[in-house]
N, CA, C and O atoms as a Tinker XYZ file with bonds, in Angstrom:
   252  protein
     1  N    -17.282000  247.093000  120.825000    73     2
     2  CA   -18.144000  247.144000  121.987000    64     1     3
     3  C    -17.276000  247.222000  123.242000    63     2     4     5
     4  O    -16.342000  246.439000  123.414000    81     3
     5  N    -17.593000  248.159000  124.099000    73     3     6
     6  CA   -16.819000  248.374000  125.322000    64     5     7
     7  C    -17.452000  247.585000  126.455000    63     6     8     9
     8  O    -18.653000  247.688000  126.707000    81     7
     9  N    -16.631000  246.796000  127.135000    73     7    10
    10  CA   -17.124000  245.989000  128.251000    64     9    11
    11  C    -16.461000  246.467000  129.526000    63    10    12    13
    12  O    -15.237000  246.567000  129.605000    81    11
    13  N    -17.282000  246.761000  130.526000    73    11    14
    14  CA   -16.802000  247.194000  131.833000    64    13    15
    15  C    -17.312000  246.193000  132.862000    63    14    16    17
    16  O    -18.519000  246.018000  133.023000    81    15
    17  N    -16.389000  245.540000  133.554000    73    15    18
    18  CA   -16.782000  244.613000  134.605000    64    17    19
    19  C    -16.932000  245.376000  135.913000    63    18    20    21
    20  O    -15.983000  245.997000  136.391000    81    19
    21  N    -18.113000  245.328000  136.481000    73    19    22
    22  CA   -18.381000  246.003000  137.749000    64    21    23
    23  C    -18.024000  245.043000  138.872000    63    22    24    25
    24  O    -18.561000  243.938000  138.949000    81    23
    25  N    -17.122000  245.465000  139.736000    73    23    26
    26  CA   -16.663000  244.628000  140.833000    64    25    27
    27  C    -17.671000  244.648000  141.973000    63    26    28    29
    28  O    -18.501000  245.553000  142.059000    81    27
    29  N    -17.599000  243.661000  142.840000    73    27    30
    30  CA   -18.510000  243.598000  143.990000    64    29    31
    31  C    -18.254000  244.779000  144.909000    63    30    32    33
    32  O    -17.110000  245.045000  145.277000    81    31
    33  N    -19.297000  245.479000  145.277000    73    31    34
    34  CA   -19.194000  246.606000  146.185000    64    33    35
    35  C    -18.754000  247.904000  145.513000    63    34    36    37
    36  O    -18.624000  248.932000  146.179000    81    35
    37  N    -18.525000  247.868000  144.215000    73    35    38
    38  CA   -18.113000  249.079000  143.505000    64    37    39
    39  C    -19.344000  249.917000  143.175000    63    38    40    41
    40  O    -20.371000  249.387000  142.748000    81    39
    41  N    -19.234000  251.208000  143.373000    73    39    42
    42  CA   -20.375000  252.070000  143.093000    64    41    43
    43  C    -20.568000  252.210000  141.587000    63    42    44    45
    44  O    -19.637000  252.051000  140.797000    81    43
    45  N    -21.779000  252.504000  141.229000    73    43    46
    46  CA   -22.113000  252.663000  139.820000    64    45    47
    47  C    -21.431000  253.884000  139.229000    63    46    48    49
    48  O    -21.094000  253.904000  138.046000    81    47
    49  N    -21.228000  254.905000  140.058000    73    47    50
    50  CA   -20.561000  256.118000  139.583000    64    49    51
    51  C    -19.131000  255.835000  139.130000    63    50    52    53
    52  O    -18.690000  256.348000  138.101000    81    51
    53  N    -18.409000  255.020000  139.894000    73    51    54
    54  CA   -17.034000  254.686000  139.528000    64    53    55
    55  C    -16.998000  253.871000  138.242000    63    54    56    57
    56  O    -16.144000  254.096000  137.385000    81    55
    57  N    -17.921000  252.928000  138.108000    73    55    58
    58  CA   -17.975000  252.112000  136.892000    64    57    59
    59  C    -18.312000  252.974000  135.685000    63    58    60    61
    60  O    -17.751000  252.781000  134.606000    81    59
    61  N    -19.222000  253.922000  135.860000    73    59    62
    62  CA   -19.594000  254.823000  134.777000    64    61    63
    63  C    -18.419000  255.703000  134.380000    63    62    64    65
    64  O    -18.217000  255.980000  133.197000    81    63
    65  N    -17.642000  256.144000  135.366000    73    63    66
    66  CA   -16.465000  256.960000  135.103000    64    65    67
    67  C    -15.432000  256.169000  134.298000    63    66    68    69
    68  O    -14.823000  256.707000  133.374000    81    67
    69  N    -15.231000  254.889000  134.647000    73    67    70
    70  CA   -14.304000  254.042000  133.897000    64    69    71
    71  C    -14.791000  253.841000  132.466000    63    70    72    73
    72  O    -13.997000  253.833000  131.526000    81    71
    73  N    -16.112000  253.679000  132.308000    73    71    74
    74  CA   -16.685000  253.524000  130.974000    64    73    75
    75  C    -16.443000  254.764000  130.126000    63    74    76    77
    76  O    -16.062000  254.660000  128.960000    81    75
    77  N    -16.663000  255.929000  130.708000    73    75    78
    78  CA   -16.470000  257.179000  129.982000    64    77    79
    79  C    -15.017000  257.336000  129.531000    63    78    80    81
    80  O    -14.759000  257.771000  128.409000    81    79
    81  N    -14.067000  256.984000  130.404000    73    79    82
    82  CA   -12.653000  257.082000  130.054000    64    81    83
    83  C    -12.318000  256.148000  128.897000    63    82    84    85
    84  O    -11.627000  256.541000  127.957000    81    83
    85  N    -12.807000  254.910000  128.965000    73    83    86
    86  CA   -12.546000  253.955000  127.891000    64    85    87
    87  C    -13.161000  254.428000  126.584000    63    86    88    89
    88  O    -12.553000  254.304000  125.521000    81    87
    89  N    -14.368000  254.971000  126.669000    73    87    90
    90  CA   -15.070000  255.450000  125.482000    64    89    91
    91  C    -14.323000  256.610000  124.845000    63    90    92    93
    92  O    -14.231000  256.693000  123.621000    81    91
    93  N    -13.791000  257.501000  125.663000    73    91    94
    94  CA   -13.034000  258.647000  125.155000    64    93    95
    95  C    -11.751000  258.198000  124.461000    63    94    96    97
    96  O    -11.369000  258.757000  123.434000    81    95
    97  N    -11.085000  257.187000  125.025000    73    95    98
    98  CA    -9.835000  256.698000  124.453000    64    97    99
    99  C    -10.047000  256.065000  123.084000    63    98   100   101
   100  O     -9.150000  256.110000  122.242000    81    99
   101  N    -11.202000  255.482000  122.848000    73    99   102
   102  CA   -11.442000  254.834000  121.558000    64   101   103
   103  C    -11.563000  255.861000  120.443000    63   102   104   105
   104  O    -11.253000  255.549000  119.293000    81   103
   105  N    -12.004000  257.072000  120.748000    73   103   106
   106  CA   -12.086000  258.125000  119.748000    64   105   107
   107  C    -13.288000  258.023000  118.834000    63   106   108   109
   108  O    -13.283000  258.592000  117.743000    81   107
   109  N    -14.316000  257.311000  119.254000    73   107   110
   110  CA   -15.504000  257.122000  118.430000    64   109   111
   111  C    -16.221000  258.449000  118.202000    63   110   112   113
   112  O    -16.619000  258.760000  117.080000    81   111
   113  N    -16.378000  259.209000  119.244000    73   111   114
   114  CA   -17.103000  260.482000  119.139000    64   113   115
   115  C    -16.353000  261.477000  118.265000    63   114   116   117
   116  O    -16.961000  262.204000  117.480000    81   115
   117  N    -15.036000  261.507000  118.404000    73   115   118
   118  CA   -14.210000  262.402000  117.591000    64   117   119
   119  C    -14.339000  262.051000  116.111000    63   118   120   121
   120  O    -14.467000  262.933000  115.262000    81   119
   121  N    -14.304000  260.750000  115.814000    73   119   122
   122  CA   -14.430000  260.307000  114.426000    64   121   123
   123  C    -15.810000  260.615000  113.869000    63   122   124   125
   124  O    -15.944000  260.997000  112.706000    81   123
   125  N    -16.829000  260.452000  114.690000    73   123   126
   126  CA   -18.197000  260.744000  114.254000    64   125   127
   127  C    -18.345000  262.206000  113.883000    63   126   128   129
   128  O    -18.955000  262.528000  112.863000    81   127
   129  N    -17.799000  263.091000  114.691000    73   127   130
   130  CA   -17.884000  264.519000  114.400000    64   129   131
   131  C    -17.107000  264.885000  113.141000    63   130   132   133
   132  O    -17.531000  265.745000  112.369000    81   131
   133  N    -15.976000  264.235000  112.939000    73   131   134
   134  CA   -15.189000  264.544000  111.746000    64   133   135
   135  C    -15.875000  264.045000  110.483000    63   134   136   137
   136  O    -15.681000  264.625000  109.415000    81   135
   137  N    -16.664000  262.995000  110.576000    73   135   138
   138  CA   -17.347000  262.445000  109.406000    64   137   139
   139  C    -18.634000  263.192000  109.061000    63   138   140   141
   140  O    -19.170000  263.021000  107.966000    81   139
   141  N    -19.128000  264.002000  109.963000    73   139   142
   142  CA   -20.386000  264.704000  109.716000    64   141   143
   143  C    -20.258000  265.713000  108.582000    63   142   144   145
   144  O    -21.212000  265.926000  107.833000    81   143
   145  N    -19.107000  266.328000  108.448000    73   143   146
   146  CA   -18.908000  267.308000  107.391000    64   145   147
   147  C    -17.627000  266.942000  106.650000    63   146   148   149
   148  O    -16.582000  266.732000  107.265000    81   147
   149  N    -17.719000  266.868000  105.332000    73   147   150
   150  CA   -16.554000  266.518000  104.527000    64   149   151
   151  C    -15.576000  267.687000  104.495000    63   150   152   153
   152  O    -15.963000  268.846000  104.345000    81   151
   153  N    -14.309000  267.350000  104.641000    73   151   154
   154  CA   -13.270000  268.363000  104.605000    64   153   155
   155  C    -12.254000  267.963000  103.535000    63   154   156   157
   156  O    -11.791000  266.823000  103.497000    81   155
   157  N    -11.920000  268.910000  102.674000    73   155   158
   158  CA   -10.979000  268.622000  101.601000    64   157   159
   159  C     -9.601000  268.304000  102.176000    63   158   160   161
   160  O     -9.242000  268.754000  103.264000    81   159
   161  N     -8.832000  267.510000  101.410000    73   159   162
   162  CA    -7.509000  267.114000  101.878000    64   161   163
   163  C     -6.586000  268.310000  102.066000    63   162   164   165
   164  O     -5.767000  268.329000  102.985000    81   163
   165  N     -6.718000  269.303000  101.200000    73   163   166
   166  CA    -5.853000  270.474000  101.310000    64   165   167
   167  C     -6.120000  271.229000  102.615000    63   166   168   169
   168  O     -5.197000  271.765000  103.229000    81   167
   169  N     -7.369000  271.266000  103.027000    73   167   170
   170  CA    -7.715000  271.963000  104.267000    64   169   171
   171  C     -7.214000  271.189000  105.480000    63   170   172   173
   172  O     -6.713000  271.785000  106.433000    81   171
   173  N     -7.347000  269.860000  105.449000    73   171   174
   174  CA    -6.843000  269.069000  106.576000    64   173   175
   175  C     -5.330000  269.210000  106.684000    63   174   176   177
   176  O     -4.793000  269.318000  107.786000    81   175
   177  N     -4.635000  269.208000  105.536000    73   175   178
   178  CA    -3.186000  269.373000  105.539000    64   177   179
   179  C     -2.816000  270.736000  106.107000    63   178   180   181
   180  O     -1.865000  270.852000  106.879000    81   179
   181  N     -3.558000  271.758000  105.729000    73   179   182
   182  CA    -3.284000  273.118000  106.204000    64   181   183
   183  C     -3.456000  273.205000  107.720000    63   182   184   185
   184  O     -2.640000  273.826000  108.402000    81   183
   185  N     -4.506000  272.591000  108.244000    73   183   186
   186  CA    -4.718000  272.636000  109.696000    64   185   187
   187  C     -3.624000  271.868000  110.429000    63   186   188   189
   188  O     -3.194000  272.284000  111.505000    81   187
   189  N     -3.166000  270.745000  109.858000    73   187   190
   190  CA    -2.083000  269.994000  110.486000    64   189   191
   191  C     -0.801000  270.820000  110.526000    63   190   192   193
   192  O     -0.077000  270.800000  111.521000    81   191
   193  N     -0.523000  271.545000  109.444000    73   191   194
   194  CA     0.669000  272.389000  109.404000    64   193   195
   195  C      0.561000  273.507000  110.439000    63   194   196   197
   196  O      1.536000  273.827000  111.119000    81   195
   197  N     -0.623000  274.096000  110.553000    73   195   198
   198  CA    -0.820000  275.154000  111.553000    64   197   199
   199  C     -0.602000  274.625000  112.962000    63   198   200   201
   200  O      0.020000  275.292000  113.788000    81   199
   201  N     -1.113000  273.421000  113.242000    73   199   202
   202  CA    -0.929000  272.826000  114.562000    64   201   203
   203  C      0.545000  272.559000  114.833000    63   202   204   205
   204  O      1.033000  272.800000  115.937000    81   203
   205  N      1.258000  272.057000  113.813000    73   203   206
   206  CA     2.682000  271.769000  113.980000    64   205   207
   207  C      3.471000  273.042000  114.251000    63   206   208   209
   208  O      4.366000  273.057000  115.096000    81   207
   209  N      3.136000  274.112000  113.531000    73   207   210
   210  CA     3.815000  275.389000  113.739000    64   209   211
   211  C      3.551000  275.901000  115.153000    63   210   212   213
   212  O      4.455000  276.406000  115.820000    81   211
   213  N      2.324000  275.767000  115.594000    73   211   214
   214  CA     1.956000  276.217000  116.938000    64   213   215
   215  C      2.720000  275.427000  118.003000    63   214   216   217
   216  O      3.271000  276.008000  118.938000    81   215
   217  N      2.749000  274.085000  117.854000    73   215   218
   218  CA     3.467000  273.255000  118.817000    64   217   219
   219  C      4.959000  273.561000  118.829000    63   218   220   221
   220  O      5.586000  273.591000  119.888000    81   219
   221  N      5.521000  273.789000  117.648000    73   219   222
   222  CA     6.943000  274.103000  117.559000    64   221   223
   223  C      7.232000  275.439000  118.244000    63   222   224   225
   224  O      8.264000  275.596000  118.897000    81   223
   225  N      6.330000  276.388000  118.096000    73   223   226
   226  CA     6.500000  277.674000  118.761000    64   225   227
   227  C      6.444000  277.534000  120.264000    63   226   228   229
   228  O      7.164000  278.236000  120.975000    81   227
   229  N      5.607000  276.645000  120.766000    73   227   230
   230  CA     5.534000  276.418000  122.213000    64   229   231
   231  C      6.831000  275.795000  122.727000    63   230   232   233
   232  O      7.314000  276.151000  123.802000    81   231
   233  N      7.385000  274.871000  121.961000    73   231   234
   234  CA     8.626000  274.218000  122.379000    64   233   235
   235  C      9.793000  275.184000  122.416000    63   234   236   237
   236  O     10.652000  275.084000  123.292000    81   235
   237  N      9.837000  276.111000  121.485000    73   235   238
   238  CA    10.934000  277.089000  121.450000    64   237   239
   239  C     10.842000  278.023000  122.660000    63   238   240   241
   240  O     11.863000  278.377000  123.249000    81   239
   241  N      9.635000  278.417000  123.027000    73   239   242
   242  CA     9.464000  279.334000  124.154000    64   241   243
   243  C      9.857000  278.700000  125.480000    63   242   244   245
   244  O     10.392000  279.380000  126.355000    81   243
   245  N      9.597000  277.397000  125.642000    73   243   246
   246  CA     9.889000  276.744000  126.915000    64   245   247
   247  C     11.370000  276.409000  127.077000    63   246   248   249
   248  O     11.852000  276.287000  128.203000    81   247
   249  N     12.082000  276.262000  125.996000    73   247   250
   250  CA    13.505000  275.887000  126.042000    64   249   251
   251  C     14.330000  277.073000  126.278000    63   250   252
   252  O     15.555000  276.968000  126.351000    81   251
């Protein structure tokens, strides 16, 4: 459960923005979306390898 303490004189918009940031950092929504459809381990491994190759290619280009 995420708790946001609203300070005296603080606008509701700022408190809501802080709540959204905290909620995003927890990764609840990301996990929920990943659990909606089952993905085989081989496919997850393949996507991780593709991401690693992509990141490595970006690092080589910048250096």
